[in-house]
Every structure is written in structure tokens, then in C-alpha cells.
C-alpha positions in Angstrom: -12.0 10.7 -19.7 -11.7 9.0 -16.3 -7.7 8.7 -15.4 -6.3 6.2 -12.6 -3.2 6.8 -11.1 -1.9 3.6 -11.0 1.5 2.0 -9.2 3.1 -0.9 -10.5 2.8 -3.7 -8.6 -0.5 -2.1 -6.3 -4.0 -2.1 -5.5 -4.9 -0.2 -8.4 -4.8 -3.2 -10.8 -8.0 -3.8 -9.3 -9.4 -0.7 -10.3 -8.0 -1.0 -14.4 -9.6 -4.4 -14.1 -13.0 -3.1 -12.7 -12.7 -0.3 -15.8 -12.7 -3.3 -18.8 -14.9 -5.6 -16.9 -17.4 -2.2 -17.4 -16.2 -1.1 -21.1 -15.1 2.3 -19.6 -13.2 4.5 -21.3 -10.0 5.7 -19.1 -6.6 6.7 -19.1 -3.7 5.4 -17.0 -0.9 8.0 -15.5 1.5 5.0 -14.5 4.3 5.9 -11.1 7.0 3.3 -10.4 7.8 2.1 -7.5 11.6 2.9 -5.8 14.6 0.4 -5.0 12.7 0.9 -1.2 9.8 -0.7 -3.2 8.2 2.4 -2.3 5.3 4.7 -4.3 7.5 7.4 -5.3 7.0 11.5 -4.2 5.2 12.7 -7.1 1.9 10.5 -6.1 2.3 12.9 -2.9 0.9 16.0 -5.7 -2.0 13.7 -6.5 -3.1 13.3 -3.2 -1.6 14.0 0.3 -1.1 10.4 1.2 1.1 9.8 -1.6 -0.6 6.1 -2.3 -2.3 4.9 -5.1 -5.0 3.7 -6.0 -6.2 7.4 -6.7 -9.4 8.4 -9.8 -9.8 11.2 -10.9 -13.4 12.1 -12.8 -15.9 14.4 -13.9 -13.7 16.9 -11.6 -14.1 14.3 -8.3 -10.9 12.9 -7.4 -11.1 9.9 -5.0 -9.1 7.5 -3.4 -8.9 4.4 -1.2 -9.9 1.2 -3.7 -13.1 0.2 -2.1 -14.7 3.6 -1.9 -13.3 4.2 -5.8 -15.0 0.2 -6.5 -18.3 1.7 -4.8 -18.1 4.8 -7.1 -17.8 3.3 -10.0 -20.4 0.8 -9.3 -22.8 3.1 -8.8 -22.1 6.3 -11.0 -21.7 3.5 -14.3 -22.4 -0.2 -13.1 -26.1 -0.3 -14.5 -27.0 -3.0 -12.1 -23.7 -5.0 -13.5 -21.0 -6.9 -10.6 -23.5 -5.7 -8.0 -26.0 -8.4 -6.6 -29.9 -7.2 -5.9 -30.4 -4.6 -2.9 -32.0 -6.1 0.1 -30.7 -9.9 -0.5 -28.9 -12.0 0.9 -25.6 -11.8 -1.8 -26.1 -8.4 -1.7 -25.2 -8.3 2.6 -22.4 -10.8 1.3 -21.4 -8.4 -1.8 -20.9 -5.5 1.2 -19.4 -7.5 3.5 -16.5 -9.4 1.6 -15.9 -5.4 -0.5 -15.2 -4.5 2.6 -13.6 -7.7 4.4 -10.8 -6.9 1.3 -9.0 -3.8 2.7 -10.6 -4.2 6.3 -9.7 -7.6 7.5 -7.4 -9.2 5.0 -5.1 -6.7 3.4 -3.8 -5.7 7.3 -2.6 -8.9 8.3 -0.6 -9.6 5.1 0.8 -6.6 4.7 2.2 -7.7 8.6 3.3 -10.4 6.6 5.1 -8.8 4.1 6.8 -6.8 7.1 8.3 -9.7 8.6 9.7 -11.7 5.3 11.6 -8.2 4.6 12.2 -7.5 7.8 16.4 -9.4 7.5 16.9 -8.1 4.7 17.0 -4.5 5.7 19.6 -5.0 8.8 23.2 -5.5 8.4 24.9 -8.6 7.4 26.2 -9.8 11.0 22.3 -8.7 12.8 20.5 -10.8 9.7 20.2 -14.3 11.9 19.1 -12.3 15.1 16.6 -10.8 13.2 15.9 -13.3 10.8 15.0 -15.6 13.8 12.8 -13.1 15.7 10.6 -12.3 12.2 10.6 -16.5 11.8 9.3 -16.7 15.3 6.4 -13.9 14.9 5.2 -15.4 11.7 4.6 -18.8 13.1 2.8 -17.5 16.0 0.9 -14.2 14.5 0.7 -14.0 11.2 0.3 -17.4 9.9 -2.1 -18.9 12.3 -4.3 -16.6 11.8 -4.3 -15.8 7.9 -4.5 -19.7 7.7 -7.6 -18.8 9.6 -8.5 -16.4 7.3 -8.0 -18.8 4.0 -9.9 -21.4 5.3 -12.7 -18.8 5.6 -12.5 -17.8 2.1 -11.6 -21.2 1.2 -15.3 -22.3 2.5 -17.1 -18.8 1.5 -16.3 -19.7 -1.9 -16.8 -23.3 -1.5 -20.5 -22.6 -0.7 -20.6 -20.0 -3.2 -20.4 -21.8 -6.8 -16.3 -20.0 -7.1 -17.5 -16.5 -6.2 -17.7 -14.6 -2.7 -21.4 -13.2 -3.0 -24.7 -14.7 -5.0 -22.6 -17.1 -6.7 -22.2 -15.0 -9.8 -19.2 -13.0 -10.2 -19.1 -9.6 -8.7 -17.0 -6.4 -8.0 -16.7 -8.0 -4.1 -14.8 -10.4 -6.5 -12.7 -8.0 -8.2 -12.5 -6.2 -4.5 -10.8 -10.4 -3.0 -8.8 -10.3 -5.9 -5.7 -9.0 -4.2 -5.7 -10.5 -0.8 -5.9 -14.0 -3.1 -3.4 -13.0 -4.8 -1.1 -11.6 -2.0 -1.8 -15.1 0.7 -1.2 -16.9 -2.0 2.5 -15.7 -3.3 3.4 -15.6 0.7 1.6 -18.6 2.4 1.0 -20.9 -1.1 -1.7 -22.9 -1.5 -1.6 -26.7 0.3 -4.8 -28.9 -1.5 -7.4 -27.4 1.0 -7.1 -24.5 -0.8 -8.5 -25.2 -4.3 -11.1 -23.2 -4.0 -8.6 -20.3 -3.9 -6.7 -21.7 -6.7 -9.6 -22.6 -8.6 -10.9 -18.9 -7.9 -7.6 -17.4 -8.8 -7.5 -19.4 -12.7 -10.8 -18.3 -13.2 -10.4 -14.8 -12.9 -6.9 -14.8 -13.8 -8.7 -16.4 -17.4 -11.1 -13.2 -17.7 -10.8 -11.2 -21.1 -10.6 -7.8 -18.6 -8.4 -8.9 -16.3 -6.0 -9.7 -19.5 -6.5 -6.5 -21.3 -6.3 -4.7 -17.6 -2.8 -6.4 -17.0 -1.7 -4.7 -20.9 -2.8 -1.3 -19.6 -1.3 -1.3 -16.3 1.7 -3.3 -17.0 4.1 -6.1 -15.7 2.6 -7.2 -12.2 4.0 -9.3 -9.7 3.0 -9.3 -5.9 6.0 -7.6 -3.2 7.2 -11.3 -1.6 
């Protein structure tokens, strides 16, 4: 049976969700973050980088969410959750599938680092480090994230509420984590209503809810 090595509050929640959407049997091996919010050392016994998600299937060990999503769709999708080949929708699907980790998440991770930076220094230094971190966010991460969020909202509005071809696909599964992270770290304004609507739709899906039951409590790090 397919095994998912799942870290709480992490991107691996998307893998559980996709498996539920596809109706595939699987088992979950859970790992908990430590007080420092890092993955436990046990994950290094599974994969050299000690990261999640990692899946085991038919003797294969696969890491990286995008690669796992592509593998699951290719191996078990039977044409589901992916637009037809050579279509404009398929090109959009491929773009958003890779954009999620390639362009969106590094910026969101940098935002998280700046947000958490003041808490990791001695008390007397916190005002200084906090001011530096706030300025870095105001000048670097936040303007770029605002641009990305406008792009998401426009794409969703043009795509009938989804990212590829006007229908729900695995690209929406991949994009869910960046949008959830941005909502948590940046907040949503009226101009972001298409993002809020997207999040409402995916959170209402039965497969999404079942994945939460399988993965345990899920709260994005702030």
C-alpha cells in the first residue's frame, strides 16, 4: 500500500488531499515538528534531506510535492484532475503546478523568516531586530507578495474560480498551500475576494475534509 510520510502543518497535507480526491488507499506515517518548528530527525531515515512530503509506492521513494503530484496523476489519475494534452488549459496547469513551489513558496518562506526573526534573539535585541525585520517585509517581501496575490486573483477570476481551464485540477491542489499561507501571513483584502472564494470552495470539498482527518490538526505556521 502507498505510504505517505506526513509532517504536521506542512505541504504534505496536499498529498493526502490529492489521494483522497483520487480515492486511492494509503497509509500515513506521522511526524511532529519540534519546539523549534523543524522536522524531527526521524525523517532523515526516510529521505536524506529529512523533509516532508515523501511517499513510498511500489518500491519507489519519491519526494517534492510537485513531483509526487505528477507521479500520482500519471500513475493513478486515469485522466482525472488534469486538462487534455496540448490544450491551453494543460499549459496553464503545468505553469501553476510548478509555479506553486518555484515562485510562490520561496517568497512566502522568506516572509515567515522575517516574521519569526525577532523571537529568536535575546530580549534586549528584539526591538532592533524587529525594526529591521519589519522594514525588510515592507520593502522586500510584502510588495512582491501583493503583486503575486493580484496575479492569483486575476487568474482565478478569468478561470471561473480555478487555475487551469475552468475546472478543478491537481494544479489547484498545488496552489492551495501558497494561497493558504498568503492568507495567513498577509491577510485578504476586498480585492482578494477570488482568493477567499477559492479557499472557501476547497475547504468545503469532502476530500479536503477527509484529508484533514487523516493528517491531523493543520494550522499554517505564522
